[in-house]
C-alpha positions, 0 to 999 in steps of 0.5 A: 214451046207448045208441048201437047196436053201442057197448055196454059201458065206452066207455072201457075197452072200447072206447077202448081195445080195440086188438082189437075196434074195432066199438063205437069205429067205431059210435061214431064213426059215430053222433058224425058223423050227430048233427054233420051233423044238428046243421049240416043244422039251423043251415042250416035256421034263418034267424040272428035278425038277418036276416043268413044263417042261424044256421050262417052265423054259426056257428063249428062245431069237432068234435074227437076228444080223441086222435088214437090213443086206444089208445096216448094218443096226441096227434098226428094228432089229427082236426079237423072245422070247419064254419059261416061264423062271420060271414064268417070261415070261407072255405070252410064246411067243413075237415076237418084233422088233427095235434097238438102247435102245430096243435091249439093253431092251430086253437083260436087260429082259433076265438078270432079267429073270436070276436073275441079279438084278443091271443091271447099268452095261449094256449097252455104256455110252450114255445108260440111265437108262430108256435104261436100263429097262426090257419091262414090256410086256415081264414080267408075 
């Protein structure tokens, strides 16, 4: 993809570059703009069943694969959650950061919003029951 201000090897030239963050910032701005455009389209598209819009029936989760890509850190990972998920999501938009079990818990919200009721099989063997508990703050 040709992103203005972000030419070069995406992975090595700017995802892991600690000196010149401008291409990474340009990429994040591009992706953010694409997310906003998608959300606006969903908000302006009636749901086929006539019950709200596609936005009100969708769970949108935007996640970076690393909290700090330069050092491959999985802590302080940003999560943007948007949509209504058929009434599951409380505010329509949330921004959260965290790592470890936090990551799993946000994914548990997505699974629960899709109607999965048994979350015990999710996560690694070291993840206890509280790690598999969706965040109440996201629920409507």
